[in-house]
DSSP file (Angstrom, degrees, kcal/mol; ACC not computed):
  #  RESIDUE AA STRUCTURE BP1 BP2  ACC     N-H-->O    O-->H-N    N-H-->O    O-->H-N    TCO  KAPPA ALPHA  PHI   PSI    X-CA   Y-CA   Z-CA
    1    1 A M              0   0    0      0, 0.0     2,-0.5     0, 0.0     0, 0.0   0.000 360.0 360.0 360.0 134.4    0.0    0.0    0.0
    2    2 A I        -     0   0    0      2,-0.0     2,-0.5     0, 0.0     0, 0.0  -0.875 360.0-147.8-100.5 130.2    1.4    3.4   -1.0
    3    3 A K        -     0   0    0     -2,-0.5     2,-0.5     0, 0.0     0, 0.0  -0.864   7.0-146.2-100.8 132.5    0.6    6.2    1.5
    4    4 A T        -     0   0    0     -2,-0.5     2,-0.2     1,-0.0    -2,-0.0  -0.835  18.6-122.3 -97.2 128.9    0.2    9.7    0.1
    5    5 A L        -     0   0    0     -2,-0.5     2,-0.2     2,-0.0    -1,-0.0  -0.497  26.7-158.0 -70.6 133.9    1.3   12.6    2.3
    6    6 A T    >   -     0   0    0     -2,-0.2     3,-2.0     1,-0.1     4,-0.4  -0.667  34.6 -97.1-106.0 169.8   -1.4   15.1    3.0
    7    7 A K  G >  S+     0   0    0      1,-0.3     3,-1.5    -2,-0.2     8,-0.1   0.867 121.6  57.7 -58.4 -39.8   -0.8   18.7    4.0
    8    8 A Q  G 3  S+     0   0    0      1,-0.3    -1,-0.3     7,-0.0     7,-0.1   0.651  99.6  59.5 -69.7  -9.7   -1.1   17.9    7.8
    9    9 A T  G <  S+     0   0    0     -3,-2.0    -1,-0.3     2,-0.1    -2,-0.2   0.527  86.5  98.0 -93.6  -4.3    1.8   15.4    7.6
   10   10 A Y  S <  S-     0   0    0     -3,-1.5    10,-0.1    -4,-0.4     5,-0.1  -0.427  89.8 -91.9 -73.8 156.9    4.2   18.0    6.4
   11   11 A P    >>  -     0   0    0      0, 0.0     4,-1.7     0, 0.0     3,-0.8  -0.276  41.8-106.7 -58.9 154.0    6.6   19.6    8.7
   12   12 A L  H 3> S+     0   0    0      1,-0.3     4,-1.8     2,-0.2     5,-0.2   0.886 120.3  56.2 -55.4 -40.2    5.2   23.0   10.2
   13   13 A S  H 3> S+     0   0    0      1,-0.2     4,-2.2     2,-0.2     6,-0.4   0.858 105.8  51.5 -65.8 -29.9    7.5   25.0    8.1
   14   14 A A  H <> S+     0   0    0     -3,-0.8     4,-2.6     2,-0.2    -1,-0.2   0.896 107.7  52.3 -67.4 -38.8    6.1   23.4    5.0
   15   15 A Q  H  < S+     0   0    0     -4,-1.7    -2,-0.2     1,-0.2    -1,-0.2   0.855 116.4  39.0 -66.2 -35.8    2.6   24.2    6.1
   16   16 A T  H  < S+     0   0    0     -4,-1.8    -2,-0.2     1,-0.1    -1,-0.2   0.798 127.7  32.5 -88.8 -29.8    3.4   27.9    6.5
   17   17 A T  H  < S-     0   0    0     -4,-2.2    -2,-0.2    -5,-0.2    -3,-0.2   0.688  96.7-127.3 -98.9 -20.1    5.7   28.3    3.5
   18   18 A G  S  < S+     0   0    0     -4,-2.6     2,-0.4     1,-0.3    -4,-0.2   0.476  71.3 119.1  82.9   4.4    4.2   25.9    1.1
   19   19 A H        -     0   0    0     -6,-0.4     2,-0.6    -5,-0.1    -1,-0.3  -0.855  60.7-134.5-104.9 138.3    7.6   24.2    0.5
   20   20 A I        -     0   0    0     -2,-0.4     3,-0.1    -3,-0.1   -10,-0.0  -0.804  22.3-131.1 -89.2 124.9    8.2   20.6    1.3
   21   21 A L        -     0   0    0     -2,-0.6     2,-0.0     1,-0.1    -7,-0.0  -0.484  29.9-103.0 -75.1 144.6   11.4   20.0    3.1
   22   22 A P        -     0   0    0      0, 0.0     2,-0.4     0, 0.0    -1,-0.1  -0.362  31.4-118.9 -69.8 146.3   13.7   17.3    1.7
   23   23 A V        -     0   0    0     40,-0.1     2,-0.4    -3,-0.1    -3,-0.0  -0.667  31.7-162.2 -80.6 136.0   13.7   14.0    3.6
   24   24 A M        -     0   0    0     -2,-0.4     2,-0.4    37,-0.0    39,-0.2  -0.978   8.9-156.7-124.3 134.5   17.2   13.1    4.9
   25   25 A Y  E     -A   62   0A   0     37,-3.4    37,-2.4    -2,-0.4     2,-0.4  -0.907  14.1-170.5-106.1 139.9   18.5    9.8    6.0
   26   26 A T  E     -A   61   0A   0     -2,-0.4     2,-0.3    35,-0.2    35,-0.2  -0.993   7.5-176.9-131.8 137.7   21.5    9.7    8.4
   27   27 A I  E     -A   60   0A   0     33,-2.6    33,-2.8    -2,-0.4     2,-0.4  -0.932  10.8-153.5-126.5 153.8   23.6    6.7    9.5
   28   28 A T  E     -A   59   0A   0     -2,-0.3     2,-0.4    31,-0.2    31,-0.2  -0.996   4.2-164.0-136.4 132.0   26.4    6.8   12.0
   29   29 A K  E     -A   58   0A   0     29,-2.5    29,-2.7    -2,-0.4     2,-0.4  -0.936  10.2-151.8-114.0 131.0   29.4    4.5   12.3
   30   30 A E  E     +A   57   0A   0     -2,-0.4     2,-0.3    27,-0.2    27,-0.2  -0.846  14.5 179.6-104.8 142.1   31.5    4.4   15.5
   31   31 A V  E     -A   56   0A   0     25,-2.4    25,-3.1    -2,-0.4     2,-0.4  -0.957  14.0-145.0-136.2 156.0   35.1    3.4   15.5
   32   32 A Y  E     +A   55   0A   0     -2,-0.3     2,-0.3    23,-0.2    23,-0.2  -0.927  24.9 153.4-126.7 143.3   37.6    3.2   18.4
   33   33 A F  E     -A   54   0A   0     21,-2.0    21,-2.9    -2,-0.4     2,-0.4  -0.974  30.0-126.7-160.1 169.6   41.3    4.0   18.6
   34   34 A C  E     +A   53   0A   0     -2,-0.3    57,-3.7    19,-0.2    58,-0.6  -0.933  27.7 163.9-121.8 140.0   44.1    5.0   21.0
   35   35 A Y  E     -Ab  52  92A   0     17,-2.1    17,-2.7    -2,-0.4     2,-0.3  -0.993  25.4-134.8-151.3 160.7   46.5    7.9   20.8
   36   36 A G  E     +Ab  51  93A   0     56,-2.5    58,-3.2    -2,-0.3     2,-0.3  -0.832  35.4 139.7-109.5 152.8   49.0    9.9   22.9
   37   37 A H  E     -Ab  50  94A   0     13,-2.9    13,-2.1    -2,-0.3     2,-0.3  -0.971  31.1-146.8-165.0-179.9   49.4   13.6   23.0
   38   38 A R        -     0   0    0     56,-0.7     2,-0.7    -2,-0.3    58,-0.3  -0.942  20.4-128.2-153.2 159.2   50.0   16.7   25.1
   39   39 A L    >   -     0   0    0      7,-2.9     3,-1.8    -2,-0.3    56,-0.0  -0.905  28.7-133.2-113.5 105.0   48.8   20.3   24.7
   40   40 A M  T 3  S+     0   0    0     -2,-0.7     3,-0.1     1,-0.3     8,-0.1  -0.229  86.1   7.7 -56.1 140.0   51.7   22.7   24.8
   41   41 A N  T 3  S+     0   0    0      1,-0.2    -1,-0.3     6,-0.1     2,-0.3   0.636  87.5 152.6  63.5  18.1   51.2   25.7   27.1
   42   42 A H    <   -     0   0    0     -3,-1.8    -1,-0.2     1,-0.1     5,-0.2  -0.588  46.2-138.0 -76.3 141.2   47.9   24.3   28.4
   43   43 A A  S    S+     0   0    0     -2,-0.3    -1,-0.1    -3,-0.1     2,-0.1   0.755  80.3  51.1 -74.1 -23.7   47.2   25.6   32.0
   44   44 A G  S >  S-     0   0    0      4,-0.0     3,-1.5     1,-0.0     4,-0.1  -0.156 110.8 -68.9 -99.6-162.8   46.0   22.2   33.3
   45   45 A K  G >  S+     0   0    0      1,-0.3     3,-1.6     2,-0.2    -6,-0.0   0.570 112.4  82.2 -69.2  -8.1   47.3   18.7   33.3
   46   46 A C  G 3  S+     0   0    0      1,-0.3    -7,-2.9    -8,-0.1    -1,-0.3   0.549  75.4  74.4 -73.7  -6.0   46.8   18.2   29.6
   47   47 A R  G <  S+     0   0    0     -3,-1.5    -1,-0.3    -9,-0.2     2,-0.2   0.658  86.3  80.9 -75.2 -15.2   50.2   19.9   29.1
   48   48 A N  S <  S-     0   0    0     -3,-1.6    -9,-0.2    -4,-0.1     2,-0.2  -0.519 101.1 -89.1 -86.3 157.0   51.7   16.6   30.4
   49   49 A L        +     0   0    0     -2,-0.2     2,-0.3   -11,-0.1   -11,-0.2  -0.500  67.7 142.8 -64.7 131.5   52.3   13.5   28.1
   50   50 A H  E     -A   37   0A   0    -13,-2.1   -13,-2.9    -2,-0.2     2,-0.3  -0.936  34.9-134.5-158.4 174.7   49.2   11.4   28.3
   51   51 A G  E     -A   36   0A   0     -2,-0.3     2,-0.3   -15,-0.3   -15,-0.3  -0.905   6.2-149.8-140.5 170.4   46.9    9.2   26.2
   52   52 A H  E     -A   35   0A   0    -17,-2.7   -17,-2.1    -2,-0.3     2,-0.6  -0.994  14.5-146.4-140.5 141.5   43.3    8.5   25.4
   53   53 A S  E     -A   34   0A   0     -2,-0.3   -19,-0.2    93,-0.3     2,-0.2  -0.966  43.8-172.4-100.9 110.5   41.2    5.5   24.3
   54   54 A V  E     -A   33   0A   0    -21,-2.9   -21,-2.0    -2,-0.6     2,-0.4  -0.668  29.5-146.2-115.7 157.4   38.6    7.3   22.1
   55   55 A K  E     -AC  32 145A   0     90,-1.3    90,-3.3    -2,-0.2     2,-0.4  -0.974  15.7-166.8-115.2 134.5   35.4    6.7   20.2
   56   56 A A  E     -AC  31 144A   0    -25,-3.1   -25,-2.4    -2,-0.4     2,-0.5  -0.981   3.4-160.6-117.4 133.8   34.8    8.6   17.0
   57   57 A S  E     -AC  30 143A   0     86,-2.7    86,-2.5    -2,-0.4     2,-0.5  -0.968   3.1-161.0-117.8 132.0   31.3    8.6   15.5
   58   58 A I  E     -AC  29 142A   0    -29,-2.7   -29,-2.5    -2,-0.5     2,-0.5  -0.952   4.8-157.0-116.8 122.3   30.9    9.5   11.7
   59   59 A S  E     -AC  28 141A   0     82,-2.9    81,-2.9    -2,-0.5    82,-1.1  -0.893   8.3-170.4-104.6 127.0   27.5   10.6   10.5
   60   60 A I  E     -AC  27 139A   0    -33,-2.8   -33,-2.6    -2,-0.5     2,-0.4  -0.918   5.8-166.0-115.3 138.0   26.7   10.2    6.8
   61   61 A Q  E     +A   26   0A   0     77,-2.6     2,-0.3    -2,-0.4   -35,-0.2  -0.952  12.5 170.3-131.3 148.4   23.6   11.7    5.2
   62   62 A Q  E     -A   25   0A   0    -37,-2.4   -37,-3.4    -2,-0.4     3,-0.1  -0.989  31.9-142.4-148.8 152.9   21.7   11.3    1.9
   63   63 A E  S    S+     0   0    0     -2,-0.3     2,-0.4   -39,-0.2   -40,-0.1   0.829  92.5  38.1 -80.2 -33.5   18.3   12.5    0.6
   64   64 A Q  S    S-     0   0    0    -39,-0.1     2,-0.2     7,-0.1    -1,-0.1  -0.909  82.2-123.8-123.6 141.8   17.8    9.1   -1.3
   65   65 A L        -     0   0    0     -2,-0.4     6,-0.2     1,-0.1     7,-0.0  -0.542  32.5-111.7 -76.0 150.4   18.6    5.6   -0.4
   66   66 A N    >   -     0   0    0      4,-3.6     3,-2.2    -2,-0.2    -1,-0.1  -0.051  43.9 -82.9 -73.7-175.9   20.8    3.5   -2.7
   67   67 A E  T 3  S+     0   0    0      1,-0.3    -1,-0.1     2,-0.1    -2,-0.0   0.641 132.0  55.1 -68.8 -12.1   19.5    0.5   -4.7
   68   68 A Q  T 3  S-     0   0    0      2,-0.2    -1,-0.3     3,-0.0     3,-0.1   0.333 121.6-106.5 -95.5   2.6   20.0   -1.6   -1.5
   69   69 A G  S <  S+     0   0    0     -3,-2.2     2,-0.3     1,-0.3    -2,-0.1   0.807  83.2 115.0  75.9  29.2   17.8    0.7    0.6
   70   70 A M  S    S-     0   0    0      1,-0.2    -4,-3.6    -6,-0.0    -1,-0.3  -0.887  72.8-133.0-129.2 159.3   20.8    2.1    2.5
   71   71 A V  S    S-     0   0    0      1,-0.4     2,-0.3    -2,-0.3    -1,-0.2   0.961  91.2 -49.5 -62.2 -57.1   22.5    5.5    2.8
   72   72 A C  S    S-     0   0    0     -3,-0.1    -1,-0.4   -12,-0.1     2,-0.4  -0.911  72.9 -72.9-164.4 173.7   25.7    3.4    2.3
   73   73 A D    >>  -     0   0    0     -2,-0.3     4,-1.3     1,-0.1     3,-1.2  -0.649  32.7-139.0 -78.9 128.6   27.2    0.3    3.7
   74   74 A F  H 3> S+     0   0    0     -2,-0.4     4,-2.4     1,-0.3    -1,-0.1   0.818 104.6  61.2 -56.8 -29.1   28.5    0.7    7.3
   75   75 A A  H 3> S+     0   0    0      2,-0.2     4,-3.1     1,-0.2    -1,-0.3   0.851  99.2  56.0 -67.1 -33.6   31.5   -1.4    6.2
   76   76 A D  H <> S+     0   0    0     -3,-1.2     4,-1.8     2,-0.2    -1,-0.2   0.895 109.9  44.3 -67.9 -38.6   32.4    1.2    3.6
   77   77 A I  H  X S+     0   0    0     -4,-1.3     4,-2.9     2,-0.2     5,-0.3   0.933 114.9  48.9 -65.7 -48.1   32.6    3.9    6.2
   78   78 A R  H  X S+     0   0    0     -4,-2.4     4,-3.4     1,-0.2     5,-0.3   0.959 112.2  48.4 -54.9 -53.9   34.6    1.6    8.6
   79   79 A D  H  X S+     0   0    0     -4,-3.1     4,-1.5     1,-0.2    -1,-0.2   0.882 115.2  45.2 -57.6 -42.0   37.1    0.6    5.8
   80   80 A C  H  X S+     0   0    0     -4,-1.8     4,-1.6    -5,-0.2    -1,-0.2   0.970 119.1  38.2 -67.8 -54.2   37.6    4.2    4.8
   81   81 A V  H  X S+     0   0    0     -4,-2.9     4,-2.8     1,-0.2    -2,-0.2   0.898 114.9  53.1 -68.2 -39.7   38.0    5.7    8.3
   82   82 A E  H  X S+     0   0    0     -4,-3.4     4,-2.7    -5,-0.3    -1,-0.2   0.835 104.9  54.7 -72.2 -28.8   39.9    2.9    9.8
   83   83 A S  H  X S+     0   0    0     -4,-1.5     4,-1.7    -5,-0.3    -1,-0.2   0.930 113.7  42.4 -66.5 -39.7   42.5    2.9    7.1
   84   84 A Y  H  X S+     0   0    0     -4,-1.6     4,-2.3     2,-0.2     5,-0.4   0.938 115.5  48.2 -64.3 -47.9   43.1    6.6    7.8
   85   85 A I  H  X>S+     0   0    0     -4,-2.8     5,-2.6     1,-0.2     4,-2.2   0.934 112.2  50.2 -61.0 -49.8   43.0    6.2   11.6
   86   86 A D  H  <5S+     0   0    0     -4,-2.7    -1,-0.2     1,-0.2    -2,-0.2   0.866 114.5  44.3 -57.4 -38.9   45.5    3.2   11.4
   87   87 A Q  H  <5S+     0   0    0     -4,-1.7    -1,-0.2    -5,-0.2    -2,-0.2   0.870 132.7  11.9 -74.3 -40.0   47.9    5.0    9.2
   88   88 A Y  H  <5S+     0   0    0     -4,-2.3    -3,-0.2    -5,-0.1    -2,-0.2   0.777 130.7  21.2-114.1 -32.5   47.9    8.4   11.1
   89   89 A L  T ><5S+     0   0    0     -4,-2.2     3,-1.4    -5,-0.4   -53,-0.2   0.815  83.3  96.9-116.2 -39.0   46.3    8.3   14.5
   90   90 A D  T 3 <S-     0   0    0     -5,-2.6   -55,-0.2     1,-0.3     3,-0.1  -0.371 107.7  -8.4 -70.5 131.9   45.9    4.9   16.2
   91   91 A H  T 3  S+     0   0    0    -57,-3.7     2,-0.3     1,-0.2    -1,-0.3   0.870 108.6 125.7  50.3  42.6   48.7    4.2   18.7
   92   92 A N  E <   -b   35   0A   0     -3,-1.4   -56,-2.5   -58,-0.6     2,-0.6  -0.875  64.5-122.1-123.0 158.7   50.6    7.3   17.5
   93   93 A F  E     -bd  36 112A   0     18,-0.6    20,-2.5    -2,-0.3     2,-0.5  -0.926  27.8-155.1-107.5 120.2   51.8   10.3   19.5
   94   94 A L  E     +bd  37 113A   0    -58,-3.2   -56,-0.7    -2,-0.6     2,-0.3  -0.832  19.4 170.1-102.9 125.6   50.3   13.5   18.2
   95   95 A L  E     - d   0 114A   0     18,-2.5    20,-3.4    -2,-0.5     2,-0.2  -0.941  41.3-102.9-135.8 153.9   52.1   16.8   18.8
   96   96 A Y  E >   - d   0 115A   0    -58,-0.3     3,-1.9    -2,-0.3    20,-0.2  -0.474  45.6-115.1 -62.9 144.0   52.0   20.4   17.7
   97   97 A K  T 3  S+     0   0    0     18,-2.4    -1,-0.1     1,-0.3    19,-0.1   0.673 113.7  53.1 -67.1 -14.8   54.7   20.8   15.1
   98   98 A E  T 3  S+     0   0    0     17,-0.2    -1,-0.3     4,-0.0    18,-0.0   0.184  75.4 132.7-101.4  16.5   56.8   23.3   17.4
   99   99 A D    X   -     0   0    0     -3,-1.9     3,-1.6     1,-0.2    -4,-0.0  -0.516  56.1-141.0 -71.4 127.8   56.8   20.9   20.3
  100  100 A P  T 3  S+     0   0    0      0, 0.0     4,-0.4     0, 0.0    -1,-0.2   0.647  94.6  70.6 -66.9 -12.5   60.4   20.7   21.7
  101  101 A I  T 3> S+     0   0    0      1,-0.2     4,-1.9     2,-0.1     3,-0.5   0.661  74.4  88.3 -76.2 -16.7   60.1   17.0   22.3
  102  102 A I  H <> S+     0   0    0     -3,-1.6     4,-2.7     1,-0.2     5,-0.2   0.881  81.5  54.5 -52.2 -47.9   60.1   16.2   18.6
  103  103 A P  H  > S+     0   0    0      0, 0.0     4,-2.8     0, 0.0    -1,-0.2   0.891 108.4  50.1 -57.5 -37.7   63.9   16.0   18.2
  104  104 A M  H  > S+     0   0    0     -3,-0.5     4,-1.5    -4,-0.4    -2,-0.2   0.905 109.4  51.0 -68.0 -36.8   64.2   13.4   21.0
  105  105 A L  H  <>S+     0   0    0     -4,-1.9     5,-2.7     2,-0.2    -1,-0.2   0.926 112.3  47.1 -64.1 -44.7   61.4   11.3   19.4
  106  106 A I  H ><5S+     0   0    0     -4,-2.7     3,-2.0     1,-0.2    -2,-0.2   0.957 109.7  53.1 -58.7 -49.5   63.3   11.4   16.0
  107  107 A E  H 3<5S+     0   0    0     -4,-2.8    -1,-0.2     1,-0.3    -2,-0.2   0.806 113.8  43.1 -57.2 -30.9   66.5   10.5   17.7
  108  108 A N  T 3<5S-     0   0    0     -4,-1.5    -1,-0.3    -5,-0.2    -2,-0.2   0.196 110.7-118.5-101.5  15.6   64.9    7.5   19.3
  109  109 A N  T < 5 +     0   0    0     -3,-2.0     2,-0.3     1,-0.2    -3,-0.2   0.821  56.5 163.0  51.1  36.4   63.0    6.4   16.1
  110  110 A E      < -     0   0    0     -5,-2.7     2,-0.4    -6,-0.2    -1,-0.2  -0.628  41.7-111.9 -85.7 146.9   59.6    6.9   17.9
  111  111 A R        +     0   0    0     -2,-0.3   -18,-0.6   -20,-0.1     2,-0.3  -0.607  52.3 144.8 -77.1 126.0   56.4    7.1   16.0
  112  112 A F  E     -d   93   0A   0     -2,-0.4     2,-0.4   -20,-0.2   -18,-0.2  -0.979  39.4-138.8-154.6 165.3   54.7   10.5   16.1
  113  113 A L  E     -d   94   0A   0    -20,-2.5   -18,-2.5    -2,-0.3     2,-0.5  -0.989  15.8-149.0-131.2 121.5   52.7   12.9   13.9
  114  114 A A  E     -d   95   0A   0     -2,-0.4     2,-0.3   -20,-0.2   -18,-0.2  -0.819  19.2-160.0 -95.0 122.6   53.5   16.6   14.0
  115  115 A L  E     -d   96   0A   0    -20,-3.4   -18,-2.4    -2,-0.5   -17,-0.2  -0.711  27.9-132.5-104.8 152.5   50.3   18.8   13.3
  116  116 A D  S    S+     0   0    0     -2,-0.3     2,-0.3   -20,-0.2    -1,-0.1   0.664  98.1  42.3 -74.8 -15.1   50.0   22.3   12.2
  117  117 A E  S    S-     0   0    0    -22,-0.1    -2,-0.2     3,-0.0   -20,-0.1  -0.843 106.2 -82.3-123.6 165.2   47.4   22.8   15.0
  118  118 A H        -     0   0    0     -2,-0.3     2,-2.1     1,-0.1     5,-0.2  -0.412  49.7-111.2 -62.2 143.1   47.4   21.6   18.7
  119  119 A P        +     0   0    0      0, 0.0    -1,-0.1     0, 0.0     2,-0.1  -0.412  61.6 151.0 -80.5  64.5   46.2   18.0   18.8
  120  120 A T     >  -     0   0    0     -2,-2.1     4,-2.7     1,-0.1     5,-0.2  -0.392  62.3-106.6 -87.0 167.9   42.9   18.6   20.5
  121  121 A A  H  > S+     0   0    0      1,-0.2     4,-2.4     2,-0.2     5,-0.2   0.865 122.3  55.3 -60.5 -35.6   39.7   16.5   20.2
  122  122 A E  H  > S+     0   0    0      2,-0.2     4,-1.6     1,-0.2    -1,-0.2   0.924 108.9  45.2 -65.1 -44.4   38.3   19.4   18.1
  123  123 A V  H  > S+     0   0    0      2,-0.2     4,-2.5     1,-0.2    -2,-0.2   0.916 113.2  50.3 -65.9 -44.7   41.2   19.3   15.6
  124  124 A L  H  X S+     0   0    0     -4,-2.7     4,-2.4     1,-0.2     5,-0.2   0.909 109.0  51.2 -64.7 -38.2   41.2   15.4   15.4
  125  125 A S  H  X S+     0   0    0     -4,-2.4     4,-2.2     1,-0.2    -1,-0.2   0.892 111.3  49.4 -65.1 -35.0   37.4   15.4   14.7
  126  126 A K  H  X S+     0   0    0     -4,-1.6     4,-2.6     2,-0.2    -2,-0.2   0.884 109.0  52.0 -68.2 -40.2   38.0   18.0   11.9
  127  127 A M  H  X S+     0   0    0     -4,-2.5     4,-2.0     2,-0.2    -2,-0.2   0.934 111.9  45.6 -58.8 -49.8   40.9   15.8   10.5
  128  128 A I  H  X S+     0   0    0     -4,-2.4     4,-2.4     2,-0.2     5,-0.2   0.896 112.5  52.1 -65.4 -42.4   38.7   12.7   10.3
  129  129 A Y  H  X S+     0   0    0     -4,-2.2     4,-2.9    -5,-0.2     5,-0.2   0.973 110.0  48.0 -56.2 -54.6   35.8   14.8    8.8
  130  130 A Q  H  X S+     0   0    0     -4,-2.6     4,-2.7     1,-0.2    -1,-0.2   0.881 112.0  48.9 -57.1 -42.8   37.9   16.2    6.1
  131  131 A Y  H  X S+     0   0    0     -4,-2.0     4,-1.9    -5,-0.2    -1,-0.2   0.970 113.4  46.7 -65.2 -51.4   39.4   12.8    5.1
  132  132 A I  H  <>S+     0   0    0     -4,-2.4     5,-1.9     1,-0.2     4,-0.3   0.890 113.8  48.4 -56.2 -43.2   35.9   11.2    5.0
  133  133 A K  H ><5S+     0   0    0     -4,-2.9     3,-1.7    -5,-0.2    -1,-0.2   0.930 110.2  50.8 -66.7 -42.9   34.6   14.1    2.9
  134  134 A Q  H 3<5S+     0   0    0     -4,-2.7    -1,-0.2     1,-0.3    -2,-0.2   0.818 103.2  61.6 -66.2 -28.6   37.6   13.9    0.5
  135  135 A A  T 3<5S-     0   0    0     -4,-1.9    -1,-0.3    -5,-0.2    -2,-0.2   0.563 126.1-100.8 -75.6  -6.0   36.9   10.1    0.1
  136  136 A G  T < 5S+     0   0    0     -3,-1.7     2,-0.3     1,-0.3    -3,-0.2   0.502  76.6 134.9 104.4   3.7   33.5   11.0   -1.3
  137  137 A F      < -     0   0    0     -5,-1.9     2,-2.0     1,-0.1    -1,-0.3  -0.650  60.9-124.5 -86.0 144.4   31.2   10.5    1.6
  138  138 A N        -     0   0    0     -2,-0.3   -77,-2.6   -77,-0.1     2,-0.2  -0.493  43.4-177.3 -83.4  67.6   28.4   13.0    2.4
  139  139 A V  E     +C   60   0A   0     -2,-2.0   -79,-0.3   -79,-0.2     3,-0.1  -0.489  18.1 179.0 -75.4 136.5   29.7   13.4    6.0
  140  140 A T  E     -     0   0A   0    -81,-2.9    16,-0.3     1,-0.4     2,-0.3   0.721  64.0  -3.4-105.2 -32.2   27.6   15.7    8.2
  141  141 A Q  E     -C   59   0A   0    -82,-1.1   -82,-2.9    14,-0.1     2,-0.4  -0.983  48.0-155.6-161.4 148.9   29.4   15.5   11.4
  142  142 A V  E     -CE  58 154A   0     12,-2.1    12,-2.4    -2,-0.3     2,-0.4  -0.998  16.4-167.2-125.5 125.3   32.3   13.7   13.2
  143  143 A T  E     -CE  57 153A   0    -86,-2.5   -86,-2.7    -2,-0.4     2,-0.5  -0.951   1.7-164.2-109.9 131.8   32.2   13.4   17.1
  144  144 A L  E     -CE  56 152A   0      8,-3.2     8,-2.1    -2,-0.4     2,-0.7  -0.971   5.7-155.8-120.6 119.0   35.2   12.4   19.0
  145  145 A W  E     +CE  55 151A   0    -90,-3.3   -90,-1.3    -2,-0.5     6,-0.2  -0.819  13.3 179.1 -93.8 115.1   34.8   11.3   22.7
  146  146 A E  E    S+     0   0A   0      4,-1.9   -93,-0.3    -2,-0.7     2,-0.3   0.810  78.7   5.1 -80.4 -32.1   38.1   11.8   24.6
  147  147 A T  E >  S- E   0 150A   0      3,-1.6     3,-0.7   -95,-0.1   -92,-0.1  -0.830  90.7 -93.2-137.6 174.8   36.3   10.4   27.8
  148  148 A A  T 3  S+     0   0    0     -2,-0.3     3,-0.1     1,-0.2   -94,-0.0   0.724 126.4  33.5 -66.7 -20.8   32.9    8.9   28.4
  149  149 A S  T 3  S+     0   0    0      1,-0.1     2,-0.4    -4,-0.0    -1,-0.2   0.309 110.2  65.0-118.2  11.9   31.7   12.4   29.4
  150  150 A A  E <   +E  147   0A   0     -3,-0.7    -4,-1.9     2,-0.0    -3,-1.6  -0.962  55.3 158.6-141.4 122.4   33.6   14.8   27.1
  151  151 A H  E     -E  145   0A   0     -2,-0.4     2,-0.3    -6,-0.2    -6,-0.2  -0.951  25.1-147.5-138.9 160.4   33.4   15.0   23.4
  152  152 A A  E     -E  144   0A   0     -8,-2.1    -8,-3.2    -2,-0.3     2,-0.3  -0.956  13.9-158.1-124.9 146.7   34.0   17.4   20.5
  153  153 A C  E     -E  143   0A   0     -2,-0.3     2,-0.4   -10,-0.3   -10,-0.2  -0.931   4.4-165.3-123.7 146.1   32.1   17.7   17.2
  154  154 A Y  E     +E  142   0A   0    -12,-2.4   -12,-2.1    -2,-0.3     2,-0.3  -0.999  20.1 152.6-129.7 133.8   33.1   19.1   13.8
  155  155 A Q        -     0   0    0     -2,-0.4     2,-0.4   -14,-0.2   -14,-0.1  -0.974  32.7-132.8-151.2 157.2   30.7   19.8   11.0
  156  156 A E              0   0    0    -16,-0.3    -2,-0.0    -2,-0.3     0, 0.0  -0.873 360.0 360.0-112.8 148.4   30.6   22.2    8.2
  157  157 A S              0   0    0     -2,-0.4    -1,-0.1     0, 0.0   -17,-0.0   0.530 360.0 360.0 -81.6 360.0   27.6   24.5    7.2
């Protein structure tokens, strides 16, 4: 049975403007990884070397479902984001490019990634967002939980 929308089933804005808002489908895939960092010149304890076991959630949105009735396959998101995370973030030490500890890490052949920005949860969520977007996904938001009660989100308007 096909159900036809009537005026009263439209969103309120559609009733007042006469325009039907597009339907959007959103899926979210969560991935987990660990990294170490420090925030130079931070007033609190985050200025010290420390690490996090984090969760990142990646939200993808489409107006239409594909031929399989999906926004996309969750495995496609996982494969894309995990390859990036494994290469650059997971079990890596993330530092601001001017951190004075970098020469010692180089001297000792330690793995690290020097960033143009301080390695905050906000910056990491932006990095993941931009990578997923560049890979062709219609990403709407990336949220990175540093702890169970603290997270940062990145989205573009």
